N, C-alpha and C positions, 0 to 999 in steps of 0.2 A: 553543201550537203555531205561531201566526203568527210569534212571535219566533224560535222554533227554525228555522223554514223560512227566515226572513230571514238568520239566522246561517249556515245551510248554503249558501244562495245566495251570500252574501258571500265565504265561504271558497272556493267553487268559482270565483267570478269572480277572486279574488286568485290562485288556483292557475293559472288560464289566463293571467293577466298574467305571473306568474312564469315559466311555461313559455315564453311568447313572448319574454320578456327573456333567458332562458338559451339559447334556441335558437341565436342567432348565435355565442355562445361555444362551444357544443357542435359546431356545424358547422365552426368554425375548427379545433377539435381534430381533427375528422374529416379536413378538408382537409390539415392538417399531417401526417397519417399516410398520405397517398396520394402519388401521383406527379403531375406536371404533366399528363402524357398522360391519366391517368384523370380528372383534374378537368375536362378539356375535353369529356368525354363528356356526352351528354344521355340520361337525366336524370343530375344530378351524384350522386356517392356519398353515402350516408347512414349507412354502417357504417364502423367503424374498419379501417384497413389495418395493414400491418406496418412502415411506414417512419417512424413517429413518432420513435423514438430517433435514427435517422440524420439526419432533417431538423432536429431540434432541435440536434444536435451541429454540423451544417453552419452553421446560422444563428448559433450561439454563436461559432464560430471565424471565419467569414467576416465577420461584422459587428463582431467584437470586443465582444460584449455584456457581458463581464465588466467591462471598464473603463467602458463606457457606462452600465451599471446603477449602478456606484459614483458616477460623475459626476452622474447624474440624481438619485440619492438625496440627495447633498450639496446640489445646486441646489434641489430641491423642499423639503427640510427647512429650508434657510436662508430661502428665499422665504416659506414658510409661517410660520416663527417671526417673521421680521421684519414681515410683514404683520399678524399677530395683535397683536404688541406695539405697532406704530405705530398701527394702527386702533383698538385699545382706548384708548390714550392720547388720540388725537384725538377719538374718540367720546365719551370722558368730558368732554373740554374743551367740545365742542359741546353736550353734554347738560346739564352741571351747573355749568360755570364761566361767569362773566360777563366779557366783554372787548369792546372796541370792534369794530364791524362783524362780529359773530358771525354774524348772519343772512346777510349778504352773502357772507362767506367760505364758509359752508355751501352756499349756492346755487352758488357758483363751483365747489366740490368736486363737487357733484352734477352740475353742468352739464358737467364734463369727461367724464362717462359717455356723453354724446351724441356725442362726437368719436370717429370710428373710429381705432383704434390705428395703422392703416396710414399715416395722415397724418403721423405723427411718426417714421416709420422712417428717412427720409433724414437729418434733423438728428441723430437719435440715433446712427445709424451713423457719421456724420462725427465726432461727439464720441467715440465708442468708438475709432475709428481714430486720432484725435489723441492719445488717452490710451494708445495701443498696447495695447489690451485685446482685439483681435481674436484669436479662437481661445483665449480665456481664459474661465474659468467666471464670473469677476466681471462680464463683459459681459452675462451672462444673469441673474445674481442681482440686481445693484443696480437695474436698471430695474423689477424686479418687486416691490420691497420696499414700495411704496406703492400702495394700492388705494382708489379712490374708493368703490367698492361696499363694501369692508370698513369704511371710516370711517362711511358712512351706516348700514350694518348694525349696527355696534356702538353708534352713537349712538341708534338706535331701540330697541335692546335695553336700554340703560342708562336710557333715559327711563322704561321700565316697571319694570325690576328694581332700580333704585337710587333710592330716595326722596331728595329734596333734604334732608329733615329728618335723614336718617342722615349725610349729608356734613356738615351744619352741626353735628350733635352731635359728630362726630369733631374738627371744628375747635375747638369750645368746649373740648374736653378737651385741647387743645394740640397736636393732630396737624398736622404740616405736609403739604404737597401730596404729597410722596413717600410719607409714611406712610399718608395717606388712600388713595392709589392701591394700595399694597401690601396693606393690611389691610381695605379696604372695597371698592374698585373691582374688583380682580381676583377676589375670591370671588364677587361678584355677577355678574361677566361670564363666569365660567368655562364655563357651558353654551354661550353664544354663541361663545366663543373656540374651543371644541372643534369646533363646526360650521364656523366660518370657517377654522380651521386645516386641517381635512380637505378642504374644498372648494378651498382655495388649493393644497394639496399636489397634489391631483388635476389641477388646471388647470396647475400648473407642470410636472408629470410629462408631461402630454399636449401641452404647448406645442411647436409645430413651426415656425411662421412666423419668429419672431425668432431662435431658436437656429440654424436652417439658414442664416441670413444671416451670422452672426458666428462660427460654429464650423465645423470641418471634421472629416471622418471620421478623418483621420490625427493630429489634435491632441488636443483634449479634447471628444469628442462626447458628446451626450446620447443617450438611447435612440432618440428620434425621428430624430435626425440619422444615427445609425449604421444604422438600418433602411433609409435611402434607398439604401445601397450594395447591398442585397440585390435591389433591383428593376432594377439596371442590367444591361446586356448585350443582345445581339441577341435572344435568347430567354430571358427571365428565368425562373427556376424558381419558379413560383407557390407550390408546396407549401413551399419553404424560406422564402419571403417570409411566408407565413401562420404558419409555425412561429416565425419571429422576432417577429412581432406578438404571438403567443401568449405568448412568453417575456416580452415587454415589458408584458403585461397582468397577469401573475401577481402582481407586488408590489402593484398597486392592489387586487386581490382580497383580498390579505392585510390591507391597510389597512382595507378595509371590513369584513372579518371581525372584526378586533380592535376597531375604533372604531364599528361600525355602531350599536350600542346607545346610545353616547354621542351620536351624531349625531341619532338619533330623539329621545332624551331632551332634547337641547338645543332642538330644534325645537318639541317639545311643551311644554316649559317656557315658551318664549316665546309660544306660542299661548294658553296658559292664563292668562297675566298679564292683569290688567285695567288 
């Protein structure tokens, strides 16, 4: 009985947390179905209105979300794939290869995590402008391909999931570095690669600061850049703004719905390693 009560209490607590987490999304859908005048009332509406299709259509056309969603999908997918590949290779090198100054280089990589990214905006923008990449998607993709967190994350995972003896056995059998990476490292790193890829995809999708500096709404905008056009004007239509934000959130919900189990499985497999 005590175990059953503890299980019931745990499920009730998890249900409350889930309801609290879903409430902002639910209220965003309610706000997108109302008018700006109704949203200004006190208390705010908590039931759905009739304007959801109209507001979604206005947000889609006014912000050009079709092009923005396609651009953001390309950017987030390329950044996630590049980050996972580079981080896995670098993590394997730091975990199982021996080379001069390995510890110092790892400390340097981890130390870059302490530097605010805003400090590098000016030189990075000057470089992008000199390359004539402003308002081009590569200006957003290339700076995000390397992640110090990703390198450290994959290195820590491979220290646990990839025994040094397994690498040595592959080398004794005559496997080169590329063959070891393909047949030994990638299978061992697959759970962590799924977690890192999903987290990187979400971060790239939600990135606003750098894309809004190098992209424009009339050129090749991402979703976050395109949505800034909905809030302009003397009296912005808040219901349309929320509708646009809701449209920009739907792809992330689909990603979590498809890959949620892999994310949890990857995290748990890393937690259970000794």
